[in-house]
LUMVEXLUM-78320 format. One record per residue (C-alpha): residue number from 0; x, y, z. Coordinates in Angstrom, 2 decimals, always signed. Layout:
<nodes>
{i = NUM	xx = X	yy = Y	zz = Z}
...
</nodes>
This chain:
<nodes>
{i = 0	xx = +80.48	yy = +75.37	zz = +104.17}
{i = 1	xx = +79.74	yy = +78.82	zz = +102.78}
{i = 2	xx = +82.35	yy = +80.67	zz = +104.82}
{i = 3	xx = +81.34	yy = +84.06	zz = +103.46}
{i = 4	xx = +77.68	yy = +83.42	zz = +104.26}
{i = 5	xx = +76.56	yy = +84.72	zz = +100.84}
{i = 6	xx = +73.41	yy = +83.37	zz = +99.21}
{i = 7	xx = +72.71	yy = +85.01	zz = +95.85}
{i = 8	xx = +69.32	yy = +83.37	zz = +95.43}
{i = 9	xx = +67.98	yy = +84.63	zz = +98.77}
{i = 10	xx = +69.28	yy = +88.12	zz = +98.04}
{i = 11	xx = +67.66	yy = +88.01	zz = +94.62}
{i = 12	xx = +64.35	yy = +87.17	zz = +96.26}
{i = 13	xx = +64.77	yy = +90.18	zz = +98.54}
{i = 14	xx = +65.43	yy = +92.29	zz = +95.47}
{i = 15	xx = +62.29	yy = +91.04	zz = +93.74}
{i = 16	xx = +60.25	yy = +91.78	zz = +96.87}
{i = 17	xx = +61.67	yy = +95.32	zz = +97.02}
{i = 18	xx = +60.83	yy = +95.77	zz = +93.34}
{i = 19	xx = +57.27	yy = +94.61	zz = +93.90}
{i = 20	xx = +56.65	yy = +97.21	zz = +96.59}
{i = 21	xx = +58.92	yy = +100.04	zz = +95.50}
{i = 22	xx = +59.88	yy = +99.57	zz = +91.88}
{i = 23	xx = +63.39	yy = +100.28	zz = +90.63}
{i = 24	xx = +63.83	yy = +103.02	zz = +93.21}
{i = 25	xx = +62.96	yy = +100.61	zz = +96.02}
{i = 26	xx = +65.49	yy = +98.11	zz = +94.69}
{i = 27	xx = +68.26	yy = +100.67	zz = +94.59}
{i = 28	xx = +67.48	yy = +101.88	zz = +98.11}
{i = 29	xx = +67.54	yy = +98.29	zz = +99.37}
{i = 30	xx = +70.89	yy = +97.57	zz = +97.67}
{i = 31	xx = +72.44	yy = +100.72	zz = +99.12}
{i = 32	xx = +71.35	yy = +99.64	zz = +102.61}
{i = 33	xx = +72.49	yy = +96.02	zz = +102.15}
{i = 34	xx = +75.91	yy = +97.09	zz = +100.90}
{i = 35	xx = +76.96	yy = +98.34	zz = +104.33}
{i = 36	xx = +74.61	yy = +96.49	zz = +106.69}
{i = 37	xx = +77.56	yy = +94.52	zz = +108.11}
{i = 38	xx = +78.56	yy = +97.66	zz = +110.03}
{i = 39	xx = +75.40	yy = +97.43	zz = +112.16}
{i = 40	xx = +75.77	yy = +93.80	zz = +113.29}
{i = 41	xx = +76.99	yy = +93.28	zz = +116.89}
{i = 42	xx = +79.75	yy = +90.66	zz = +117.27}
{i = 43	xx = +80.67	yy = +89.45	zz = +120.76}
{i = 44	xx = +83.55	yy = +87.10	zz = +121.60}
{i = 45	xx = +84.19	yy = +86.00	zz = +125.19}
{i = 46	xx = +87.85	yy = +85.59	zz = +126.17}
{i = 47	xx = +87.97	yy = +83.71	zz = +129.45}
{i = 48	xx = +90.67	yy = +82.08	zz = +131.56}
{i = 49	xx = +92.58	yy = +82.16	zz = +134.81}
{i = 50	xx = +94.84	yy = +84.96	zz = +135.97}
{i = 51	xx = +98.12	yy = +85.28	zz = +134.09}
{i = 52	xx = +97.26	yy = +83.11	zz = +131.07}
{i = 53	xx = +97.58	yy = +86.02	zz = +128.64}
{i = 54	xx = +93.99	yy = +87.04	zz = +127.87}
{i = 55	xx = +94.84	yy = +90.72	zz = +127.42}
{i = 56	xx = +97.86	yy = +89.92	zz = +125.23}
{i = 57	xx = +95.66	yy = +87.72	zz = +123.06}
{i = 58	xx = +92.98	yy = +90.41	zz = +122.71}
{i = 59	xx = +95.66	yy = +92.86	zz = +121.56}
{i = 60	xx = +97.12	yy = +90.30	zz = +119.17}
{i = 61	xx = +93.86	yy = +89.45	zz = +117.42}
{i = 62	xx = +93.27	yy = +93.19	zz = +116.95}
{i = 63	xx = +96.89	yy = +93.55	zz = +115.78}
{i = 64	xx = +97.69	yy = +96.10	zz = +118.48}
{i = 65	xx = +100.74	yy = +96.40	zz = +120.69}
{i = 66	xx = +100.51	yy = +97.48	zz = +124.34}
{i = 67	xx = +101.67	yy = +100.97	zz = +123.31}
{i = 68	xx = +98.77	yy = +101.51	zz = +120.90}
{i = 69	xx = +95.73	yy = +103.57	zz = +121.78}
{i = 70	xx = +92.86	yy = +101.31	zz = +122.85}
{i = 71	xx = +95.11	yy = +98.35	zz = +123.70}
{i = 72	xx = +94.17	yy = +96.12	zz = +126.62}
{i = 73	xx = +96.34	yy = +96.54	zz = +129.71}
{i = 74	xx = +98.99	yy = +93.83	zz = +130.04}
{i = 75	xx = +100.96	yy = +93.14	zz = +133.20}
{i = 76	xx = +102.48	yy = +90.51	zz = +135.43}
{i = 77	xx = +99.63	yy = +90.98	zz = +137.92}
{i = 78	xx = +95.98	yy = +90.15	zz = +137.34}
{i = 79	xx = +94.58	yy = +93.03	zz = +135.28}
{i = 80	xx = +91.01	yy = +91.73	zz = +134.94}
{i = 81	xx = +88.97	yy = +92.37	zz = +138.09}
{i = 82	xx = +85.69	yy = +92.86	zz = +136.28}
{i = 83	xx = +84.15	yy = +92.24	zz = +132.86}
{i = 84	xx = +85.82	yy = +94.46	zz = +130.27}
{i = 85	xx = +85.08	yy = +94.85	zz = +126.58}
{i = 86	xx = +87.65	yy = +95.77	zz = +123.97}
{i = 87	xx = +86.27	yy = +96.99	zz = +120.65}
{i = 88	xx = +88.10	yy = +96.28	zz = +117.42}
{i = 89	xx = +89.55	yy = +99.42	zz = +115.87}
{i = 90	xx = +88.05	yy = +98.50	zz = +112.46}
{i = 91	xx = +84.56	yy = +97.93	zz = +113.83}
{i = 92	xx = +83.31	yy = +99.20	zz = +117.21}
{i = 93	xx = +80.60	yy = +96.51	zz = +117.21}
{i = 94	xx = +83.19	yy = +93.69	zz = +117.21}
{i = 95	xx = +83.97	yy = +93.29	zz = +120.91}
{i = 96	xx = +86.35	yy = +90.93	zz = +122.67}
{i = 97	xx = +85.20	yy = +90.58	zz = +126.28}
{i = 98	xx = +87.98	yy = +90.03	zz = +128.82}
{i = 99	xx = +86.36	yy = +87.94	zz = +131.56}
{i = 100	xx = +87.72	yy = +87.16	zz = +135.04}
{i = 101	xx = +88.59	yy = +83.54	zz = +135.70}
{i = 102	xx = +86.20	yy = +81.16	zz = +137.41}
{i = 103	xx = +86.19	yy = +81.56	zz = +141.21}
{i = 104	xx = +88.08	yy = +84.87	zz = +141.42}
{i = 105	xx = +86.78	yy = +87.94	zz = +143.25}
{i = 106	xx = +82.97	yy = +88.02	zz = +142.97}
{i = 107	xx = +82.72	yy = +85.37	zz = +140.22}
{i = 108	xx = +82.13	yy = +82.06	zz = +142.08}
{i = 109	xx = +81.64	yy = +78.87	zz = +140.09}
{i = 110	xx = +78.01	yy = +78.36	zz = +141.15}
{i = 111	xx = +76.86	yy = +81.64	zz = +139.58}
{i = 112	xx = +79.65	yy = +82.16	zz = +137.04}
{i = 113	xx = +77.60	yy = +81.59	zz = +133.88}
{i = 114	xx = +74.87	yy = +84.02	zz = +134.94}
{i = 115	xx = +77.43	yy = +86.53	zz = +136.26}
{i = 116	xx = +79.11	yy = +86.78	zz = +132.85}
{i = 117	xx = +75.75	yy = +86.59	zz = +131.02}
{i = 118	xx = +77.07	yy = +83.79	zz = +128.81}
{i = 119	xx = +74.15	yy = +83.90	zz = +126.37}
{i = 120	xx = +75.16	yy = +87.31	zz = +125.01}
{i = 121	xx = +78.33	yy = +85.91	zz = +123.42}
{i = 122	xx = +78.52	yy = +84.54	zz = +119.89}
{i = 123	xx = +81.63	yy = +82.54	zz = +120.75}
{i = 124	xx = +83.90	yy = +81.71	zz = +123.69}
{i = 125	xx = +87.68	yy = +81.37	zz = +123.59}
{i = 126	xx = +89.00	yy = +79.59	zz = +126.69}
{i = 127	xx = +92.60	yy = +80.72	zz = +127.21}
{i = 128	xx = +95.05	yy = +78.46	zz = +129.04}
{i = 129	xx = +98.78	yy = +78.51	zz = +129.71}
{i = 130	xx = +101.31	yy = +76.29	zz = +131.50}
{i = 131	xx = +98.71	yy = +73.73	zz = +132.55}
{i = 132	xx = +95.04	yy = +72.83	zz = +132.14}
{i = 133	xx = +93.37	yy = +73.57	zz = +135.50}
{i = 134	xx = +90.32	yy = +72.17	zz = +137.24}
{i = 135	xx = +88.47	yy = +75.40	zz = +136.51}
{i = 136	xx = +89.36	yy = +75.07	zz = +132.82}
{i = 137	xx = +87.91	yy = +71.55	zz = +132.79}
{i = 138	xx = +84.75	yy = +72.69	zz = +134.57}
{i = 139	xx = +84.22	yy = +75.62	zz = +132.21}
{i = 140	xx = +84.78	yy = +73.46	zz = +129.12}
{i = 141	xx = +82.21	yy = +70.95	zz = +130.34}
{i = 142	xx = +79.71	yy = +73.65	zz = +131.29}
{i = 143	xx = +79.96	yy = +75.39	zz = +127.92}
{i = 144	xx = +79.49	yy = +72.04	zz = +126.19}
{i = 145	xx = +76.46	yy = +71.24	zz = +128.34}
{i = 146	xx = +74.91	yy = +74.57	zz = +127.35}
{i = 147	xx = +75.76	yy = +73.95	zz = +123.65}
{i = 148	xx = +77.93	yy = +77.07	zz = +123.48}
{i = 149	xx = +80.56	yy = +77.33	zz = +120.75}
{i = 150	xx = +84.05	yy = +77.23	zz = +122.23}
{i = 151	xx = +87.71	yy = +76.81	zz = +121.31}
{i = 152	xx = +90.63	yy = +76.08	zz = +123.64}
{i = 153	xx = +93.54	yy = +78.47	zz = +123.04}
{i = 154	xx = +96.86	yy = +77.47	zz = +124.63}
{i = 155	xx = +99.05	yy = +80.57	zz = +124.80}
{i = 156	xx = +102.73	yy = +81.39	zz = +125.51}
{i = 157	xx = +104.05	yy = +78.57	zz = +123.31}
{i = 158	xx = +107.16	yy = +80.61	zz = +122.55}
{i = 159	xx = +107.90	yy = +80.83	zz = +126.29}
{i = 160	xx = +107.52	yy = +77.04	zz = +126.66}
{i = 161	xx = +109.90	yy = +76.44	zz = +123.76}
{i = 162	xx = +112.55	yy = +78.81	zz = +125.13}
{i = 163	xx = +112.30	yy = +77.26	zz = +128.60}
{i = 164	xx = +112.69	yy = +73.76	zz = +127.15}
{i = 165	xx = +115.71	yy = +74.87	zz = +125.12}
{i = 166	xx = +117.37	yy = +76.18	zz = +128.30}
{i = 167	xx = +116.52	yy = +73.06	zz = +130.29}
{i = 168	xx = +117.53	yy = +70.58	zz = +127.55}
{i = 169	xx = +120.11	yy = +72.32	zz = +125.36}
{i = 170	xx = +121.37	yy = +69.09	zz = +123.78}
{i = 171	xx = +118.11	yy = +67.20	zz = +123.28}
{i = 172	xx = +115.75	yy = +70.14	zz = +122.64}
{i = 173	xx = +113.45	yy = +69.77	zz = +119.64}
{i = 174	xx = +110.82	yy = +72.46	zz = +119.00}
{i = 175	xx = +108.42	yy = +70.17	zz = +117.14}
{i = 176	xx = +108.51	yy = +67.65	zz = +119.99}
{i = 177	xx = +107.72	yy = +70.38	zz = +122.53}
{i = 178	xx = +104.76	yy = +71.66	zz = +120.51}
{i = 179	xx = +103.48	yy = +68.12	zz = +119.95}
{i = 180	xx = +103.70	yy = +67.31	zz = +123.67}
{i = 181	xx = +101.76	yy = +70.46	zz = +124.63}
{i = 182	xx = +99.04	yy = +69.69	zz = +122.09}
{i = 183	xx = +98.71	yy = +66.07	zz = +123.19}
{i = 184	xx = +98.59	yy = +67.03	zz = +126.87}
{i = 185	xx = +95.85	yy = +69.63	zz = +126.28}
{i = 186	xx = +93.80	yy = +67.24	zz = +124.14}
{i = 187	xx = +94.16	yy = +64.54	zz = +126.81}
{i = 188	xx = +92.83	yy = +66.95	zz = +129.44}
{i = 189	xx = +89.82	yy = +67.67	zz = +127.22}
{i = 190	xx = +89.12	yy = +63.97	zz = +126.73}
{i = 191	xx = +89.16	yy = +63.46	zz = +130.49}
{i = 192	xx = +86.48	yy = +66.12	zz = +130.99}
{i = 193	xx = +84.31	yy = +64.82	zz = +128.16}
{i = 194	xx = +85.20	yy = +67.54	zz = +125.63}
{i = 195	xx = +87.34	yy = +65.60	zz = +123.19}
{i = 196	xx = +85.80	yy = +67.29	zz = +120.14}
{i = 197	xx = +86.62	yy = +70.86	zz = +121.25}
{i = 198	xx = +89.29	yy = +72.29	zz = +118.88}
{i = 199	xx = +92.68	yy = +73.20	zz = +120.39}
{i = 200	xx = +94.94	yy = +75.98	zz = +119.09}
{i = 201	xx = +98.51	yy = +76.63	zz = +120.19}
{i = 202	xx = +99.59	yy = +80.26	zz = +119.83}
{i = 203	xx = +102.01	yy = +82.89	zz = +121.00}
{i = 204	xx = +100.55	yy = +86.38	zz = +121.06}
{i = 205	xx = +103.95	yy = +87.87	zz = +120.24}
{i = 206	xx = +104.78	yy = +85.52	zz = +117.35}
{i = 207	xx = +101.70	yy = +85.67	zz = +115.15}
{i = 208	xx = +103.42	yy = +84.19	zz = +112.10}
{i = 209	xx = +104.09	yy = +80.93	zz = +113.95}
{i = 210	xx = +102.01	yy = +78.10	zz = +115.38}
{i = 211	xx = +98.19	yy = +78.17	zz = +115.03}
{i = 212	xx = +97.22	yy = +81.85	zz = +115.07}
{i = 213	xx = +96.22	yy = +82.02	zz = +111.40}
{i = 214	xx = +94.34	yy = +78.72	zz = +111.68}
{i = 215	xx = +92.54	yy = +79.99	zz = +114.78}
{i = 216	xx = +91.23	yy = +83.06	zz = +112.95}
{i = 217	xx = +90.11	yy = +80.95	zz = +110.01}
{i = 218	xx = +88.25	yy = +78.45	zz = +112.19}
{i = 219	xx = +86.70	yy = +81.24	zz = +114.27}
{i = 220	xx = +85.23	yy = +82.67	zz = +111.08}
{i = 221	xx = +84.00	yy = +79.25	zz = +109.95}
{i = 222	xx = +82.27	yy = +78.52	zz = +113.27}
{i = 223	xx = +80.78	yy = +81.98	zz = +113.82}
{i = 224	xx = +76.99	yy = +82.26	zz = +113.41}
{i = 225	xx = +76.33	yy = +82.34	zz = +109.67}
{i = 226	xx = +74.40	yy = +85.59	zz = +109.64}
{i = 227	xx = +77.33	yy = +87.31	zz = +111.38}
{i = 228	xx = +80.18	yy = +85.63	zz = +109.53}
{i = 229	xx = +80.51	yy = +88.20	zz = +106.75}
{i = 230	xx = +80.64	yy = +91.05	zz = +109.28}
{i = 231	xx = +83.44	yy = +89.28	zz = +111.16}
{i = 232	xx = +85.43	yy = +88.77	zz = +107.96}
{i = 233	xx = +85.26	yy = +92.45	zz = +107.09}
{i = 234	xx = +86.12	yy = +93.48	zz = +110.67}
{i = 235	xx = +89.34	yy = +91.48	zz = +111.14}
{i = 236	xx = +92.75	yy = +92.69	zz = +110.00}
{i = 237	xx = +94.03	yy = +91.26	zz = +106.71}
{i = 238	xx = +97.37	yy = +90.03	zz = +108.04}
{i = 239	xx = +97.33	yy = +86.43	zz = +106.80}
{i = 240	xx = +96.79	yy = +84.83	zz = +103.42}
{i = 241	xx = +93.74	yy = +82.97	zz = +104.69}
{i = 242	xx = +91.98	yy = +86.10	zz = +105.95}
{i = 243	xx = +92.88	yy = +87.97	zz = +102.76}
{i = 244	xx = +91.28	yy = +85.26	zz = +100.62}
{i = 245	xx = +88.17	yy = +85.22	zz = +102.81}
{i = 246	xx = +87.88	yy = +88.99	zz = +102.56}
{i = 247	xx = +88.27	yy = +88.85	zz = +98.78}
{i = 248	xx = +85.51	yy = +86.24	zz = +98.55}
{i = 249	xx = +83.26	yy = +88.48	zz = +100.62}
{i = 250	xx = +84.10	yy = +91.57	zz = +98.59}
{i = 251	xx = +83.41	yy = +89.69	zz = +95.36}
{i = 252	xx = +79.99	yy = +88.70	zz = +96.69}
{i = 253	xx = +78.89	yy = +92.35	zz = +96.90}
{i = 254	xx = +80.14	yy = +93.42	zz = +93.46}
{i = 255	xx = +76.83	yy = +92.78	zz = +91.69}
{i = 256	xx = +75.04	yy = +95.09	zz = +94.13}
{i = 257	xx = +77.47	yy = +97.91	zz = +93.45}
{i = 258	xx = +77.39	yy = +97.33	zz = +89.69}
{i = 259	xx = +73.59	yy = +97.33	zz = +89.77}
{i = 260	xx = +73.75	yy = +100.82	zz = +91.28}
{i = 261	xx = +75.64	yy = +102.05	zz = +88.21}
{i = 262	xx = +73.98	yy = +104.90	zz = +86.41}
{i = 263	xx = +74.94	yy = +105.24	zz = +82.75}
{i = 264	xx = +74.43	yy = +109.01	zz = +82.91}
{i = 265	xx = +77.01	yy = +109.23	zz = +85.73}
{i = 266	xx = +79.66	yy = +107.18	zz = +83.94}
{i = 267	xx = +82.83	yy = +109.19	zz = +83.41}
{i = 268	xx = +84.54	yy = +108.52	zz = +80.05}
{i = 269	xx = +88.19	yy = +107.49	zz = +80.20}
{i = 270	xx = +90.27	yy = +108.62	zz = +77.19}
{i = 271	xx = +91.31	yy = +105.66	zz = +75.05}
{i = 272	xx = +88.91	yy = +103.25	zz = +76.77}
{i = 273	xx = +85.84	yy = +101.90	zz = +74.98}
{i = 274	xx = +84.36	yy = +100.14	zz = +78.03}
{i = 275	xx = +81.49	yy = +101.93	zz = +79.78}
{i = 276	xx = +81.70	yy = +101.81	zz = +83.58}
{i = 277	xx = +80.85	yy = +103.98	zz = +86.57}
{i = 278	xx = +84.23	yy = +105.32	zz = +87.65}
{i = 279	xx = +82.89	yy = +106.97	zz = +90.81}
{i = 280	xx = +81.58	yy = +103.65	zz = +92.15}
{i = 281	xx = +84.82	yy = +101.86	zz = +91.28}
{i = 282	xx = +86.95	yy = +104.53	zz = +93.00}
{i = 283	xx = +84.81	yy = +104.46	zz = +96.15}
{i = 284	xx = +84.98	yy = +100.68	zz = +96.34}
{i = 285	xx = +88.72	yy = +100.62	zz = +95.58}
{i = 286	xx = +89.28	yy = +102.81	zz = +98.66}
{i = 287	xx = +87.33	yy = +100.22	zz = +100.67}
{i = 288	xx = +89.45	yy = +97.41	zz = +99.16}
{i = 289	xx = +92.64	yy = +99.22	zz = +100.20}
{i = 290	xx = +91.53	yy = +99.42	zz = +103.82}
{i = 291	xx = +90.01	yy = +95.93	zz = +103.92}
{i = 292	xx = +93.17	yy = +94.29	zz = +102.55}
{i = 293	xx = +95.48	yy = +96.33	zz = +104.77}
{i = 294	xx = +97.25	yy = +98.49	zz = +102.17}
{i = 295	xx = +96.37	yy = +101.91	zz = +103.58}
{i = 296	xx = +99.06	yy = +103.71	zz = +105.58}
{i = 297	xx = +97.51	yy = +103.05	zz = +109.00}
{i = 298	xx = +97.12	yy = +99.32	zz = +108.37}
{i = 299	xx = +100.62	yy = +98.93	zz = +106.93}
{i = 300	xx = +102.19	yy = +100.70	zz = +109.90}
{i = 301	xx = +100.22	yy = +98.53	zz = +112.33}
{i = 302	xx = +101.26	yy = +95.38	zz = +110.45}
{i = 303	xx = +104.90	yy = +96.50	zz = +110.47}
{i = 304	xx = +104.82	yy = +96.88	zz = +114.27}
{i = 305	xx = +103.35	yy = +93.46	zz = +115.04}
{i = 306	xx = +105.61	yy = +91.64	zz = +112.53}
{i = 307	xx = +108.79	yy = +93.57	zz = +113.44}
{i = 308	xx = +109.26	yy = +94.74	zz = +109.87}
{i = 309	xx = +109.77	yy = +98.25	zz = +108.51}
{i = 310	xx = +106.84	yy = +100.26	zz = +107.18}
{i = 311	xx = +108.85	yy = +101.59	zz = +104.24}
{i = 312	xx = +109.71	yy = +98.04	zz = +103.16}
{i = 313	xx = +106.03	yy = +97.09	zz = +103.19}
{i = 314	xx = +105.07	yy = +100.26	zz = +101.32}
{i = 315	xx = +107.74	yy = +99.54	zz = +98.70}
{i = 316	xx = +106.30	yy = +96.07	zz = +98.24}
{i = 317	xx = +102.85	yy = +97.55	zz = +97.64}
{i = 318	xx = +104.19	yy = +100.14	zz = +95.18}
{i = 319	xx = +106.08	yy = +97.48	zz = +93.23}
{i = 320	xx = +103.03	yy = +95.23	zz = +92.95}
{i = 321	xx = +100.70	yy = +98.04	zz = +91.90}
{i = 322	xx = +103.22	yy = +99.63	zz = +89.58}
{i = 323	xx = +102.87	yy = +103.03	zz = +91.24}
{i = 324	xx = +102.58	yy = +104.77	zz = +94.61}
{i = 325	xx = +98.89	yy = +105.34	zz = +95.31}
{i = 326	xx = +98.04	yy = +108.40	zz = +97.39}
{i = 327	xx = +94.44	yy = +109.43	zz = +97.98}
{i = 328	xx = +91.50	yy = +109.40	zz = +95.61}
{i = 329	xx = +93.43	yy = +110.81	zz = +92.67}
{i = 330	xx = +96.05	yy = +108.09	zz = +93.04}
{i = 331	xx = +93.35	yy = +105.41	zz = +93.01}
{i = 332	xx = +91.70	yy = +107.01	zz = +89.98}
{i = 333	xx = +95.00	yy = +106.92	zz = +88.11}
{i = 334	xx = +95.58	yy = +103.26	zz = +89.07}
{i = 335	xx = +92.07	yy = +102.26	zz = +87.94}
{i = 336	xx = +92.37	yy = +104.09	zz = +84.63}
{i = 337	xx = +95.75	yy = +102.50	zz = +83.90}
{i = 338	xx = +94.46	yy = +99.01	zz = +84.73}
{i = 339	xx = +91.44	yy = +99.49	zz = +82.47}
{i = 340	xx = +93.49	yy = +100.97	zz = +79.62}
{i = 341	xx = +96.00	yy = +98.10	zz = +79.68}
{i = 342	xx = +93.21	yy = +95.51	zz = +79.62}
{i = 343	xx = +90.54	yy = +97.37	zz = +77.65}
{i = 344	xx = +89.90	yy = +94.75	zz = +74.91}
{i = 345	xx = +89.58	yy = +92.06	zz = +77.60}
{i = 346	xx = +87.46	yy = +94.31	zz = +79.81}
{i = 347	xx = +85.10	yy = +95.11	zz = +76.93}
{i = 348	xx = +84.59	yy = +91.42	zz = +76.22}
{i = 349	xx = +84.23	yy = +90.53	zz = +79.90}
{i = 350	xx = +81.76	yy = +93.36	zz = +80.45}
{i = 351	xx = +79.53	yy = +91.87	zz = +77.76}
{i = 352	xx = +79.85	yy = +88.45	zz = +79.44}
{i = 353	xx = +78.79	yy = +89.88	zz = +82.80}
{i = 354	xx = +75.93	yy = +91.69	zz = +81.11}
{i = 355	xx = +74.57	yy = +88.49	zz = +79.57}
{i = 356	xx = +75.18	yy = +86.52	zz = +82.81}
{i = 357	xx = +73.31	yy = +88.85	zz = +85.16}
{i = 358	xx = +70.64	yy = +90.51	zz = +83.01}
{i = 359	xx = +68.46	yy = +87.37	zz = +82.81}
{i = 360	xx = +68.51	yy = +87.30	zz = +86.62}
{i = 361	xx = +68.29	yy = +91.00	zz = +87.44}
{i = 362	xx = +66.53	yy = +92.23	zz = +84.31}
{i = 363	xx = +64.67	yy = +95.47	zz = +84.92}
{i = 364	xx = +66.41	yy = +96.09	zz = +88.25}
{i = 365	xx = +69.50	yy = +97.29	zz = +86.37}
{i = 366	xx = +69.24	yy = +100.92	zz = +85.30}
{i = 367	xx = +72.10	yy = +100.80	zz = +82.74}
{i = 368	xx = +72.78	yy = +97.18	zz = +81.67}
{i = 369	xx = +76.02	yy = +97.71	zz = +79.71}
{i = 370	xx = +77.36	yy = +100.05	zz = +82.40}
{i = 371	xx = +76.53	yy = +97.30	zz = +84.91}
{i = 372	xx = +78.75	yy = +94.82	zz = +83.04}
{i = 373	xx = +81.65	yy = +97.27	zz = +82.71}
{i = 374	xx = +81.46	yy = +98.36	zz = +86.35}
{i = 375	xx = +81.26	yy = +94.77	zz = +87.57}
{i = 376	xx = +84.35	yy = +93.69	zz = +85.66}
{i = 377	xx = +86.27	yy = +96.87	zz = +86.50}
{i = 378	xx = +85.67	yy = +96.15	zz = +90.20}
{i = 379	xx = +86.95	yy = +92.61	zz = +89.73}
{i = 380	xx = +90.05	yy = +93.80	zz = +87.87}
{i = 381	xx = +90.90	yy = +96.31	zz = +90.61}
{i = 382	xx = +90.27	yy = +93.84	zz = +93.44}
{i = 383	xx = +92.50	yy = +91.21	zz = +91.81}
{i = 384	xx = +95.35	yy = +93.73	zz = +91.63}
{i = 385	xx = +94.95	yy = +94.88	zz = +95.24}
{i = 386	xx = +94.67	yy = +91.27	zz = +96.44}
{i = 387	xx = +97.98	yy = +90.37	zz = +94.76}
{i = 388	xx = +99.68	yy = +93.30	zz = +96.52}
{i = 389	xx = +98.21	yy = +92.30	zz = +99.91}
{i = 390	xx = +99.42	yy = +88.71	zz = +99.49}
{i = 391	xx = +102.90	yy = +89.98	zz = +98.61}
{i = 392	xx = +103.00	yy = +92.07	zz = +101.79}
{i = 393	xx = +102.11	yy = +89.06	zz = +103.94}
{i = 394	xx = +104.64	yy = +86.88	zz = +102.10}
{i = 395	xx = +107.36	yy = +89.47	zz = +102.71}
{i = 396	xx = +106.60	yy = +89.47	zz = +106.45}
{i = 397	xx = +106.62	yy = +85.65	zz = +106.54}
{i = 398	xx = +110.00	yy = +85.49	zz = +104.83}
{i = 399	xx = +111.46	yy = +88.07	zz = +107.20}
{i = 400	xx = +110.17	yy = +86.11	zz = +110.20}
{i = 401	xx = +111.67	yy = +82.90	zz = +108.81}
{i = 402	xx = +115.12	yy = +84.43	zz = +108.39}
{i = 403	xx = +115.11	yy = +85.78	zz = +111.95}
{i = 404	xx = +114.15	yy = +82.48	zz = +113.61}
</nodes>
């Protein structure tokens, strides 16, 4: 499966069509539009379940927000969902998680439930359960299956179940046995209602480094409609190794478009570097990489809060991996120049390779062929470095979580 949803051949055909009607200028305009078109794609995820199962906590968790953060969904011991509510992701207002009332509550009776929630507007449904799988859960699973709607079962509050079992059975308690029993029970309930093939994920919204949370995000991306998959990847927070790698794959897929926008007359010479590349494009994209892979200050502070680590420790990890403390555009420019200078002979050779690889395909669409090759490889070099720092940050958080459990 093409998780990123990138098809070079189809995009090349679009480019040729734009060239036919608008020449080189038309191609460049099309590439500029395509570069950021993911921001205009609506993404709608339904989060449904009975009262008290933790829908609001889950919506906060997948957005990596705590209840104290601005825009967080209200969480309480009482039912907080009396009507349909949407919660936009802070990275992308068009990614919305819809908190839906449970079946049969208030003015949402079973007989009209699907029309009341307007089920067809959602790209995906996450059915949240806790404690036990109810009759309404079984009915909703069957109904979604009958309508051929994509759905996962998400069993929450696993940490609570484990702690309760430890208190009840202090001598015989075994965490793996508890988790296995919950999974088997949920899967058995699904088999009984004819939904044996619906994936089940066990999570705790307050312990994101444990259980199936990372796997849930990965599978959600894989099963999302293909045309919307790339937008979802770029919208989610980069707080797991899997999501980081998916983001990197997506970012790599757009490099040729950016490099093709390179203008040799706009290339800024770097002292001591023989490679020709468009520094302004590389700096702009590097800023995007920083935010996408969670290395900007806002993202690091948010990650520190949800993983119970210290922001300064995460920032120190980033600085160590990058070899410097990057602040603002000038800091990124310095990082890029140092990376290029250290690898200039390799970059020069690689730029020529990229030139010969893409020119037969793109040909006259590229305004400055050698600048294209240098820009393309410079982007790759910078992304590789930022990716390694992002993976180190996640690894640090995982190790801290392991030592505390």
